[in-house]
C-alpha positions, 0 to 999 in steps of 0.5 A: 165581657165588657162594652166600651163607648167613647165620647168627647171627640170634636174639632179643635184648633192646633194647640187646643185641648180635648178630653176623651172618655171611654165608658164601660159597661158591667161591674168588672171594669177594674179587672181590665187593663185598658188602652187608647189607639188611633187611626188616621185616614189611610194609615194603620191603627196605632198605639197611643196610651195604656193603663193598668187595672189599678191605674198605677202604671201608664205607658205612652207612645213617643208621639204623645208623651208629655202632651196626653194623659191617660187615667181611669176612675174605676168607681165610674167605670170610665177611662179618660185621655186628656189631650193637650197641645194638639197638633194637626197630626193628631187628627184621627179616629180614637178608639178605647180598648180593653184586654182580656180579664186574665191579662194584667199588664199593659200592651202596645199591640192592638192584637192584645186587646179583645174589646173595642169601642166604636171610635170618636173622631178628633180633628185638629185644624192648623 
């Protein structure tokens, strides 16, 4: 089992940048494929980005492609989401998530992730 804690959210002006972190407990972080999701007020949670166990492969939602970068440092048990050129429509609570250990691939479906952090608020002002 893994526990996840997000940090790095905040208020930023449009065009600005933020870096989110997701710290994982335990010694088996490298065994989990990971992802970032977000949920805006009144909307369903949506996929943002995913990364394989090793970090060699990544996947992005079209809405963030070219602006966001997902990465991980397995030595530090931490995953990151670098967000550049932020837009007001990026405003949401951002969640990190981990798949069950026996799944090695990435997924864009929230139902494929078994572990979730508590979320961190990102607000982009226009």
